[in-house]
N, CA, C, O and the ligand as a Tripos MOL2 file, in Angstrom:
@<TRIPOS>MOLECULE
protein
  261   259    66     0     0
PROTEIN
NO_CHARGES

@<TRIPOS>ATOM
      1 N          16.1850   12.9240  -34.9820 N.3       1 MET1
      2 CA         16.1320   13.5770  -33.5280 C.3       1 MET1
      3 C          16.0900   12.6250  -32.4600 C.2       1 MET1
      4 O          15.3990   11.6080  -32.5160 O.2       1 MET1
      5 N          16.9510   12.9910  -31.3080 N.am      2 LYS2
      6 CA         16.9580   12.1450  -30.1740 C.3       2 LYS2
      7 C          16.0970   12.5160  -29.0710 C.2       2 LYS2
      8 O          15.9300   13.6910  -28.7420 O.2       2 LYS2
      9 N          15.5990   11.6200  -28.5490 N.am      3 HIS3
     10 CA         14.7760   11.7600  -27.3760 C.3       3 HIS3
     11 C          15.6130   12.2020  -26.2590 C.2       3 HIS3
     12 O          16.5200   11.4860  -25.8350 O.2       3 HIS3
     13 N          15.3350   13.3980  -25.7450 N.am      4 GLN4
     14 CA         16.1510   13.4260  -24.3060 C.3       4 GLN4
     15 C          15.5450   12.7600  -23.3930 C.2       4 GLN4
     16 O          14.3150   12.7100  -23.4180 O.2       4 GLN4
     17 N          16.2940   12.0920  -22.3670 N.am      5 SER5
     18 CA         15.7700   11.2780  -21.5030 C.3       5 SER5
     19 C          15.0570   12.2780  -20.4150 C.2       5 SER5
     20 O          15.4480   13.3840  -20.0410 O.2       5 SER5
     21 N          13.9840   11.6060  -20.0580 N.am      6 ASN6
     22 CA         13.2780   12.5180  -19.1960 C.3       6 ASN6
     23 C          13.6300   12.8550  -17.9130 C.2       6 ASN6
     24 O          13.8100   11.9310  -17.1190 O.2       6 ASN6
     25 N          13.7710   14.0410  -17.5310 N.am      7 GLU7
     26 CA         14.2970   14.3790  -16.3240 C.3       7 GLU7
     27 C          13.2940   14.1750  -15.2130 C.2       7 GLU7
     28 O          12.1640   14.6620  -15.1830 O.2       7 GLU7
     29 N          13.9270   13.2830  -14.1740 N.am      8 GLN8
     30 CA         13.0900   13.1530  -13.1850 C.3       8 GLN8
     31 C          13.2780   13.8720  -12.1480 C.2       8 GLN8
     32 O          14.4230   14.1680  -11.8080 O.2       8 GLN8
     33 N          12.2170   14.2730  -11.4730 N.am      9 ASN9
     34 CA         12.2110   15.1460  -10.1920 C.3       9 ASN9
     35 C          12.3090   14.3360   -8.9690 C.2       9 ASN9
     36 O          11.7840   13.2250   -8.9000 O.2       9 ASN9
     37 N          12.8780   14.7940   -8.1330 N.am     10 PHE10
     38 CA         12.6440   14.2460   -6.8780 C.3      10 PHE10
     39 C          12.5050   15.2190   -5.9550 C.2      10 PHE10
     40 O          12.8370   16.3700   -6.2400 O.2      10 PHE10
     41 N          11.9750   14.8870   -4.6720 N.am     11 LYS11
     42 CA         11.8620   15.5800   -3.7530 C.3      11 LYS11
     43 C          12.9370   15.6850   -2.5660 C.2      11 LYS11
     44 O          13.1780   14.6860   -1.8890 O.2      11 LYS11
     45 N          13.4920   16.7440   -2.3560 N.am     12 ASP12
     46 CA         14.2630   16.7970   -1.2830 C.3      12 ASP12
     47 C          13.5570   16.3040    0.0700 C.2      12 ASP12
     48 O          12.7350   17.1050    0.5170 O.2      12 ASP12
     49 N          13.7190   15.2540    0.7150 N.am     13 PRO13
     50 CA         13.0070   14.7430    1.8540 C.3      13 PRO13
     51 C          13.0130   15.9950    3.2140 C.2      13 PRO13
     52 O          12.1410   16.1930    4.0600 O.2      13 PRO13
     53 N          13.9230   16.4730    3.0780 N.am     14 VAL14
     54 CA         14.0320   17.4310    4.2600 C.3      14 VAL14
     55 C          13.6540   18.8450    3.9810 C.2      14 VAL14
     56 O          12.9800   19.4110    4.8410 O.2      14 VAL14
     57 N          13.9080   19.3410    3.1640 N.am     15 CYS15
     58 CA         13.2750   20.7800    2.8490 C.3      15 CYS15
     59 C          12.1340   20.8080    1.8950 C.2      15 CYS15
     60 O          11.4950   21.8480    1.7350 O.2      15 CYS15
     61 N          11.8600   19.7650    1.2840 N.am     16 GLY16
     62 CA         10.8440   19.8320    0.2860 C.3      16 GLY16
     63 C          10.9520   20.4310   -0.9500 C.2      16 GLY16
     64 O           9.9340   20.6430   -1.6090 O.2      16 GLY16
     65 N          12.0820   20.7440   -1.3720 N.am     17 MET17
     66 CA         12.6120   21.2620   -2.4450 C.3      17 MET17
     67 C          12.4740   20.2370   -3.6180 C.2      17 MET17
     68 O          12.6130   19.0340   -3.4000 O.2      17 MET17
     69 N          12.1970   20.7290   -4.8680 N.am     18 GLU18
     70 CA         12.2910   19.6440   -5.8650 C.3      18 GLU18
     71 C          13.6940   19.5830   -6.3700 C.2      18 GLU18
     72 O          14.3460   20.6260   -6.4120 O.2      18 GLU18
     73 N          14.1260   18.6430   -6.6910 N.am     19 VAL19
     74 CA         15.7220   18.3860   -7.2880 C.3      19 VAL19
     75 C          15.6620   17.5020   -8.3740 C.2      19 VAL19
     76 O          14.7020   16.7310   -8.3940 O.2      19 VAL19
     77 N          16.3850   17.4560   -9.1730 N.am     20 SER20
     78 CA         16.7490   16.4050  -10.2300 C.3      20 SER20
     79 C          17.9290   15.8330  -10.1840 C.2      20 SER20
     80 O          18.8350   16.3430   -9.5250 O.2      20 SER20
     81 N          18.0900   14.7310  -10.8510 N.am     21 ARG21
     82 CA         19.6180   14.1850  -10.8270 C.3      21 ARG21
     83 C          20.5900   15.2500  -11.0670 C.2      21 ARG21
     84 O          21.6020   15.2470  -10.3650 O.2      21 ARG21
     85 N          20.4470   16.1180  -11.9070 N.am     22 THR22
     86 CA         21.3610   17.1490  -12.3500 C.3      22 THR22
     87 C          21.4320   18.3090  -11.3690 C.2      22 THR22
     88 O          22.4240   19.0210  -11.2110 O.2      22 THR22
     89 N          20.3320   18.4160  -10.7600 N.am     23 THR23
     90 CA         20.4200   19.6810   -9.9030 C.3      23 THR23
     91 C          20.6920   19.1700   -8.4120 C.2      23 THR23
     92 O          21.1230   19.9630   -7.5750 O.2      23 THR23
     93 N          20.4750   18.0420   -8.1410 N.am     24 ALA24
     94 CA         20.6650   17.6810   -6.8040 C.3      24 ALA24
     95 C          22.1720   17.6270   -6.4740 C.2      24 ALA24
     96 O          22.9410   16.9440   -7.1510 O.2      24 ALA24
     97 N          22.5670   18.3440   -5.4470 N.am     25 ILE25
     98 CA         23.8170   18.2280   -5.0970 C.3      25 ILE25
     99 C          24.3070   16.9810   -4.3730 C.2      25 ILE25
    100 O          25.4710   16.5910   -4.4630 O.2      25 ILE25
    101 N          23.3600   16.3680   -3.6450 N.am     26 GLU26
    102 CA         23.9570   15.2760   -2.6850 C.3      26 GLU26
    103 C          23.0340   14.1450   -3.0230 C.2      26 GLU26
    104 O          21.9090   14.3310   -3.4880 O.2      26 GLU26
    105 N          23.5650   12.9210   -2.7650 N.am     27 GLU27
    106 CA         22.7150   11.6870   -3.1150 C.3      27 GLU27
    107 C          23.0840   10.8840   -1.6450 C.2      27 GLU27
    108 O          24.0890   11.0450   -0.9520 O.2      27 GLU27
    109 N          21.8810    9.9260   -1.3980 N.am     28 PHE28
    110 CA         22.1290    9.2830   -0.0640 C.3      28 PHE28
    111 C          21.2370    8.1470   -0.5300 C.2      28 PHE28
    112 O          20.0810    8.3080   -0.9230 O.2      28 PHE28
    113 N          21.8310    7.0560   -0.4570 N.am     29 VAL29
    114 CA         21.0160    5.7020   -0.5720 C.3      29 VAL29
    115 C          20.6480    5.2270    0.8370 C.2      29 VAL29
    116 O          21.4590    5.0130    1.7380 O.2      29 VAL29
    117 N          19.3210    5.0910    0.9080 N.am     30 TYR30
    118 CA         18.6140    4.5910    2.3200 C.3      30 TYR30
    119 C          17.8490    3.4950    1.8530 C.2      30 TYR30
    120 O          17.0540    3.6020    0.9190 O.2      30 TYR30
    121 N          18.0840    2.3370    2.5360 N.am     31 GLN31
    122 CA         17.3070    1.2120    2.4600 C.3      31 GLN31
    123 C          17.1820    0.6050    0.8300 C.2      31 GLN31
    124 O          16.2240   -0.0330    0.3930 O.2      31 GLN31
    125 N          18.2270    0.9290    0.1920 N.am     32 GLY32
    126 CA         18.2550    0.6290   -1.1520 C.3      32 GLY32
    127 C          17.5840    1.7130   -2.0230 C.2      32 GLY32
    128 O          17.4780    1.4530   -3.2210 O.2      32 GLY32
    129 N          17.1700    2.7630   -1.6220 N.am     33 LYS33
    130 CA         16.5730    3.8820   -2.4370 C.3      33 LYS33
    131 C          17.3340    4.9280   -2.3770 C.2      33 LYS33
    132 O          17.7550    5.3530   -1.3010 O.2      33 LYS33
    133 N          17.6220    5.5030   -3.5820 N.am     34 PRO34
    134 CA         18.3820    6.7710   -3.4670 C.3      34 PRO34
    135 C          17.6480    7.9780   -3.2540 C.2      34 PRO34
    136 O          16.6460    8.1770   -3.9410 O.2      34 PRO34
    137 N          18.0350    8.8690   -2.3360 N.am     35 TYR35
    138 CA         17.3120    9.9510   -2.2170 C.3      35 TYR35
    139 C          18.3150   11.2810   -2.5150 C.2      35 TYR35
    140 O          19.5300   11.1910   -2.3350 O.2      35 TYR35
    141 N          17.7040   12.4630   -2.9670 N.am     36 TYR36
    142 CA         18.3550   13.5310   -3.7300 C.3      36 TYR36
    143 C          18.2120   14.6880   -2.5730 C.2      36 TYR36
    144 O          17.2300   14.7620   -1.8340 O.2      36 TYR36
    145 N          19.3560   15.5960   -2.5210 N.am     37 PHE37
    146 CA         19.2750   16.6250   -1.7380 C.3      37 PHE37
    147 C          19.7280   17.9110   -2.4380 C.2      37 PHE37
    148 O          20.4740   17.8740   -3.4160 O.2      37 PHE37
    149 N          19.2480   19.0740   -1.8990 N.am     38 CYS38
    150 CA         19.6620   20.2580   -2.4580 C.3      38 CYS38
    151 C          21.0470   20.6270   -1.8600 C.2      38 CYS38
    152 O          21.7880   21.3590   -2.5160 O.2      38 CYS38
    153 N          21.3790   20.2220   -0.8130 N.am     39 SER39
    154 CA         22.5600   20.7900   -0.2110 C.3      39 SER39
    155 C          23.0320   19.6090    0.7470 C.2      39 SER39
    156 O          22.3210   18.6340    0.9910 O.2      39 SER39
    157 N          24.3060   19.8030    1.2610 N.am     40 GLY40
    158 CA         25.1080   18.8260    1.9060 C.3      40 GLY40
    159 C          24.4580   18.6720    3.2410 C.2      40 GLY40
    160 O          24.4810   17.6520    3.9290 O.2      40 GLY40
    161 N          23.6920   20.1620    3.6150 N.am     41 GLY41
    162 CA         22.9970   20.0500    5.1250 C.3      41 GLY41
    163 C          21.7140   19.2910    5.2760 C.2      41 GLY41
    164 O          21.2560   18.7590    6.2870 O.2      41 GLY41
    165 N          21.1380   19.3640    3.8350 N.am     42 CYS42
    166 CA         20.0270   18.2190    4.1580 C.3      42 CYS42
    167 C          20.3550   17.0060    4.0220 C.2      42 CYS42
    168 O          19.5200   16.2100    4.4530 O.2      42 CYS42
    169 N          21.3100   16.5620    3.5590 N.am     43 ARG43
    170 CA         21.7090   15.3860    3.4040 C.3      43 ARG43
    171 C          22.0270   14.7710    4.7690 C.2      43 ARG43
    172 O          21.5960   13.7140    5.2290 O.2      43 ARG43
    173 N          22.9540   15.7380    5.3800 N.am     44 GLU44
    174 CA         23.2930   15.2450    6.8670 C.3      44 GLU44
    175 C          22.1540   15.2820    7.6800 C.2      44 GLU44
    176 O          22.2120   14.6900    8.7580 O.2      44 GLU44
    177 N          21.0760   15.8980    7.3450 N.am     45 ALA45
    178 CA         19.9450   16.0150    8.3160 C.3      45 ALA45
    179 C          19.3650   14.7020    8.1620 C.2      45 ALA45
    180 O          18.9780   14.0890    9.1560 O.2      45 ALA45
    181 N          19.2730   14.2180    7.0000 N.am     46 PHE46
    182 CA         18.5110   13.0000    6.5000 C.3      46 PHE46
    183 C          19.2660   12.1000    7.1090 C.2      46 PHE46
    184 O          18.6520   11.4240    7.9350 O.2      46 PHE46
    185 N          20.4960   11.8410    6.9690 N.am     47 GLU47
    186 CA         21.3410   10.7400    7.4310 C.3      47 GLU47
    187 C          21.1170   10.5380    8.9530 C.2      47 GLU47
    188 O          20.8620    9.4520    9.4730 O.2      47 GLU47
    189 N          21.2400   11.6650    9.5700 N.am     48 ALA48
    190 CA         21.0590   11.5850   11.0050 C.3      48 ALA48
    191 C          19.6490   10.9370   11.3850 C.2      48 ALA48
    192 O          19.5580   10.0950   12.2780 O.2      48 ALA48
    193 N          18.6740   11.3400   10.7250 N.am     49 GLU49
    194 CA         17.4780   10.8770   11.1760 C.3      49 GLU49
    195 C          16.4590   10.4380   10.2110 C.2      49 GLU49
    196 O          15.2830   10.7520   10.4010 O.2      49 GLU49
    197 N          16.7950    9.7710    9.2400 N.am     50 PRO50
    198 CA         15.9250    9.3570    8.1140 C.3      50 PRO50
    199 C          14.5170    9.0800    8.4130 C.2      50 PRO50
    200 O          13.6190    9.5940    7.7460 O.2      50 PRO50
    201 N          14.2860    8.2630    9.4180 N.am     51 ASP51
    202 CA         12.8550    8.0250    9.4920 C.3      51 ASP51
    203 C          12.2310    9.0360    9.8480 C.2      51 ASP51
    204 O          11.0420    8.9640    9.5360 O.2      51 ASP51
    205 N          12.5930   10.2060   10.5120 N.am     52 LYS52
    206 CA         11.9460   11.4750   10.6690 C.3      52 LYS52
    207 C          11.3610   12.0930    9.4770 C.2      52 LYS52
    208 O          10.2580   12.6350    9.4130 O.2      52 LYS52
    209 N          12.2800   11.9430    8.4750 N.am     53 TYR53
    210 CA         11.7760   12.5870    7.1510 C.3      53 TYR53
    211 C          11.2080   11.7540    6.4400 C.2      53 TYR53
    212 O          10.6200   12.3120    5.5130 O.2      53 TYR53
    213 N          11.0800   10.3790    6.4350 N.am     54 LEU54
    214 CA         10.4440    9.6980    5.6790 C.3      54 LEU54
    215 C           8.8470    9.4700    6.1380 C.2      54 LEU54
    216 O           7.9530    9.1550    5.3520 O.2      54 LEU54
    217 N           8.7170    9.6430    7.2460 N.am     55 ARG55
    218 CA          7.3270    9.5970    7.7950 C.3      55 ARG55
    219 C           6.4080   10.6520    7.3690 C.2      55 ARG55
    220 O           6.8630   11.6630    6.8340 O.2      55 ARG55
    221 N           5.2740   10.5160    7.5410 N.am     56 HIS56
    222 CA          4.3930   11.5480    7.0170 C.3      56 HIS56
    223 C           4.5620   12.7180    7.4860 C.2      56 HIS56
    224 O           4.5040   12.8910    8.7040 O.2      56 HIS56
    225 N           4.8180   13.8190    6.5670 N.am     57 HIS57
    226 CA          5.2090   15.1170    6.9120 C.3      57 HIS57
    227 C           4.4980   15.5990    8.0730 C.2      57 HIS57
    228 O           5.0110   15.8090    9.1730 O.2      57 HIS57
    229 N           2.8130   15.8260    7.6420 N.am     58 ARG58
    230 CA          2.2780   16.3980    8.5380 C.3      58 ARG58
    231 C           1.6710   15.6890    9.6760 C.2      58 ARG58
    232 O           0.6420   15.0150    9.6240 O.2      58 ARG58
    233 N           2.5330   15.9410   10.8870 N.am     59 GLN59
    234 CA          1.6470   15.4670   12.0530 C.3      59 GLN59
    235 C           1.5570   16.9230   12.8430 C.2      59 GLN59
    236 O           2.4050   17.8060   12.7160 O.2      59 GLN59
    237 N           0.5500   17.0020   13.5580 N.am     60 HIS60
    238 CA          0.3430   18.3260   14.0200 C.3      60 HIS60
    239 C           1.3730   18.5030   15.3120 C.2      60 HIS60
    240 O           1.5360   17.6850   16.2170 O.2      60 HIS60
    241 N           1.9810   19.7100   15.1630 N.am     61 GLY61
    242 CA          2.8770   19.9380   16.3180 C.3      61 GLY61
    243 C           4.1500   19.2470   16.1310 C.2      61 GLY61
    244 O           4.1690   18.4010   15.2370 O.2      61 GLY61
    245 N           5.2130   19.4430   16.8000 N.am     62 ILE62
    246 CA          6.3120   18.6070   16.9330 C.3      62 ILE62
    247 C           6.1950   17.9490   18.2210 C.2      62 ILE62
    248 O           6.3480   18.6260   19.2370 O.2      62 ILE62
    249 N           5.9610   16.8030   18.2930 N.am     63 LYS63
    250 CA          5.7560   16.1550   19.8370 C.3      63 LYS63
    251 C           6.7540   15.0780   19.8380 C.2      63 LYS63
    252 O           6.6940   14.2960   20.7870 O.2      63 LYS63
    253 N           7.7470   14.8760   18.8620 N.am     64 GLN64
    254 CA          8.3550   13.9300   19.1300 C.3      64 GLN64
    255 C           9.5610   14.0810   20.2260 C.2      64 GLN64
    256 O          10.1220   15.1380   20.5130 O.2      64 GLN64
    257 N           9.8170   12.8780   20.7340 N.am     65 LYS65
    258 CA         10.9730   13.0780   21.8000 C.3      65 LYS65
    259 C          10.3890   13.6770   23.0720 C.2      65 LYS65
    260 O          11.1190   13.9150   24.0340 O.2      65 LYS65
    261 ZN         17.0720   20.6380    0.9430 Zn       66 ZN66
@<TRIPOS>BOND
     1     1     2 1
     2     2     3 1
     3     3     4 2
     4     3     5 am
     5     5     6 1
     6     6     7 1
     7     7     8 2
     8     7     9 am
     9     9    10 1
    10    10    11 1
    11    11    12 2
    12    11    13 am
    13    13    14 1
    14    14    15 1
    15    15    16 2
    16    15    17 am
    17    17    18 1
    18    18    19 1
    19    19    20 2
    20    19    21 am
    21    21    22 1
    22    22    23 1
    23    23    24 2
    24    23    25 am
    25    25    26 1
    26    26    27 1
    27    27    28 2
    28    27    29 am
    29    29    30 1
    30    30    31 1
    31    31    32 2
    32    31    33 am
    33    33    34 1
    34    34    35 1
    35    35    36 2
    36    35    37 am
    37    37    38 1
    38    38    39 1
    39    39    40 2
    40    39    41 am
    41    41    42 1
    42    42    43 1
    43    43    44 2
    44    43    45 am
    45    45    46 1
    46    46    47 1
    47    47    48 2
    48    47    49 am
    49    49    50 1
    50    50    51 1
    51    51    52 2
    52    51    53 am
    53    53    54 1
    54    54    55 1
    55    55    56 2
    56    55    57 am
    57    57    58 1
    58    58    59 1
    59    59    60 2
    60    59    61 am
    61    61    62 1
    62    62    63 1
    63    63    64 2
    64    63    65 am
    65    65    66 1
    66    66    67 1
    67    67    68 2
    68    67    69 am
    69    69    70 1
    70    70    71 1
    71    71    72 2
    72    71    73 am
    73    73    74 1
    74    74    75 1
    75    75    76 2
    76    75    77 am
    77    77    78 1
    78    78    79 1
    79    79    80 2
    80    79    81 am
    81    81    82 1
    82    82    83 1
    83    83    84 2
    84    83    85 am
    85    85    86 1
    86    86    87 1
    87    87    88 2
    88    87    89 am
    89    89    90 1
    90    90    91 1
    91    91    92 2
    92    91    93 am
    93    93    94 1
    94    94    95 1
    95    95    96 2
    96    95    97 am
    97    97    98 1
    98    98    99 1
    99    99   100 2
   100    99   101 am
   101   101   102 1
   102   102   103 1
   103   103   104 2
   104   103   105 am
   105   105   106 1
   106   106   107 1
   107   107   108 2
   108   107   109 am
   109   109   110 1
   110   110   111 1
   111   111   112 2
   112   111   113 am
   113   113   114 1
   114   114   115 1
   115   115   116 2
   116   115   117 am
   117   117   118 1
   118   118   119 1
   119   119   120 2
   120   119   121 am
   121   121   122 1
   122   122   123 1
   123   123   124 2
   124   123   125 am
   125   125   126 1
   126   126   127 1
   127   127   128 2
   128   127   129 am
   129   129   130 1
   130   130   131 1
   131   131   132 2
   132   131   133 am
   133   133   134 1
   134   134   135 1
   135   135   136 2
   136   135   137 am
   137   137   138 1
   138   138   139 1
   139   139   140 2
   140   139   141 am
   141   141   142 1
   142   142   143 1
   143   143   144 2
   144   143   145 am
   145   145   146 1
   146   146   147 1
   147   147   148 2
   148   147   149 am
   149   149   150 1
   150   150   151 1
   151   151   152 2
   152   151   153 am
   153   153   154 1
   154   154   155 1
   155   155   156 2
   156   155   157 am
   157   157   158 1
   158   158   159 1
   159   159   160 2
   160   159   161 am
   161   161   162 1
   162   162   163 1
   163   163   164 2
   164   163   165 am
   165   165   166 1
   166   166   167 1
   167   167   168 2
   168   167   169 am
   169   169   170 1
   170   170   171 1
   171   171   172 2
   172   171   173 am
   173   173   174 1
   174   174   175 1
   175   175   176 2
   176   175   177 am
   177   177   178 1
   178   178   179 1
   179   179   180 2
   180   179   181 am
   181   181   182 1
   182   182   183 1
   183   183   184 2
   184   183   185 am
   185   185   186 1
   186   186   187 1
   187   187   188 2
   188   187   189 am
   189   189   190 1
   190   190   191 1
   191   191   192 2
   192   191   193 am
   193   193   194 1
   194   194   195 1
   195   195   196 2
   196   195   197 am
   197   197   198 1
   198   198   199 1
   199   199   200 2
   200   199   201 am
   201   201   202 1
   202   202   203 1
   203   203   204 2
   204   203   205 am
   205   205   206 1
   206   206   207 1
   207   207   208 2
   208   207   209 am
   209   209   210 1
   210   210   211 1
   211   211   212 2
   212   211   213 am
   213   213   214 1
   214   214   215 1
   215   215   216 2
   216   215   217 am
   217   217   218 1
   218   218   219 1
   219   219   220 2
   220   219   221 am
   221   221   222 1
   222   222   223 1
   223   223   224 2
   224   223   225 am
   225   225   226 1
   226   226   227 1
   227   227   228 2
   228   227   229 am
   229   229   230 1
   230   230   231 1
   231   231   232 2
   232   231   233 am
   233   233   234 1
   234   234   235 1
   235   235   236 2
   236   235   237 am
   237   237   238 1
   238   238   239 1
   239   239   240 2
   240   239   241 am
   241   241   242 1
   242   242   243 1
   243   243   244 2
   244   243   245 am
   245   245   246 1
   246   246   247 1
   247   247   248 2
   248   247   249 am
   249   249   250 1
   250   250   251 1
   251   251   252 2
   252   251   253 am
   253   253   254 1
   254   254   255 1
   255   255   256 2
   256   255   257 am
   257   257   258 1
   258   258   259 1
   259   259   260 2
@<TRIPOS>SUBSTRUCTURE
     1 MET1         2 RESIDUE 1 A MET
     2 LYS2         6 RESIDUE 1 A LYS
     3 HIS3        10 RESIDUE 1 A HIS
     4 GLN4        14 RESIDUE 1 A GLN
     5 SER5        18 RESIDUE 1 A SER
     6 ASN6        22 RESIDUE 1 A ASN
     7 GLU7        26 RESIDUE 1 A GLU
     8 GLN8        30 RESIDUE 1 A GLN
     9 ASN9        34 RESIDUE 1 A ASN
    10 PHE10       38 RESIDUE 1 A PHE
    11 LYS11       42 RESIDUE 1 A LYS
    12 ASP12       46 RESIDUE 1 A ASP
    13 PRO13       50 RESIDUE 1 A PRO
    14 VAL14       54 RESIDUE 1 A VAL
    15 CYS15       58 RESIDUE 1 A CYS
    16 GLY16       62 RESIDUE 1 A GLY
    17 MET17       66 RESIDUE 1 A MET
    18 GLU18       70 RESIDUE 1 A GLU
    19 VAL19       74 RESIDUE 1 A VAL
    20 SER20       78 RESIDUE 1 A SER
    21 ARG21       82 RESIDUE 1 A ARG
    22 THR22       86 RESIDUE 1 A THR
    23 THR23       90 RESIDUE 1 A THR
    24 ALA24       94 RESIDUE 1 A ALA
    25 ILE25       98 RESIDUE 1 A ILE
    26 GLU26      102 RESIDUE 1 A GLU
    27 GLU27      106 RESIDUE 1 A GLU
    28 PHE28      110 RESIDUE 1 A PHE
    29 VAL29      114 RESIDUE 1 A VAL
    30 TYR30      118 RESIDUE 1 A TYR
    31 GLN31      122 RESIDUE 1 A GLN
    32 GLY32      126 RESIDUE 1 A GLY
    33 LYS33      130 RESIDUE 1 A LYS
    34 PRO34      134 RESIDUE 1 A PRO
    35 TYR35      138 RESIDUE 1 A TYR
    36 TYR36      142 RESIDUE 1 A TYR
    37 PHE37      146 RESIDUE 1 A PHE
    38 CYS38      150 RESIDUE 1 A CYS
    39 SER39      154 RESIDUE 1 A SER
    40 GLY40      158 RESIDUE 1 A GLY
    41 GLY41      162 RESIDUE 1 A GLY
    42 CYS42      166 RESIDUE 1 A CYS
    43 ARG43      170 RESIDUE 1 A ARG
    44 GLU44      174 RESIDUE 1 A GLU
    45 ALA45      178 RESIDUE 1 A ALA
    46 PHE46      182 RESIDUE 1 A PHE
    47 GLU47      186 RESIDUE 1 A GLU
    48 ALA48      190 RESIDUE 1 A ALA
    49 GLU49      194 RESIDUE 1 A GLU
    50 PRO50      198 RESIDUE 1 A PRO
    51 ASP51      202 RESIDUE 1 A ASP
    52 LYS52      206 RESIDUE 1 A LYS
    53 TYR53      210 RESIDUE 1 A TYR
    54 LEU54      214 RESIDUE 1 A LEU
    55 ARG55      218 RESIDUE 1 A ARG
    56 HIS56      222 RESIDUE 1 A HIS
    57 HIS57      226 RESIDUE 1 A HIS
    58 ARG58      230 RESIDUE 1 A ARG
    59 GLN59      234 RESIDUE 1 A GLN
    60 HIS60      238 RESIDUE 1 A HIS
    61 GLY61      242 RESIDUE 1 A GLY
    62 ILE62      246 RESIDUE 1 A ILE
    63 LYS63      250 RESIDUE 1 A LYS
    64 GLN64      254 RESIDUE 1 A GLN
    65 LYS65      258 RESIDUE 1 A LYS
    66 ZN66       261 GROUP 0 **** ****
């Protein structure tokens, strides 16, 4: 019997959806780390402002800018 390689899940940093390497539609490498996305739209949003999505999600209210 063969071991199936463990499917690792990633979180789409934009919408919070769980994606795996096989279900992710888009991949984007930022600062040496790969991020996976459920759609091209999410990737584009991340690409435009990665820091916004990598920061802690919950800040109250949206007071940026
Ligand atoms: Zn997404």
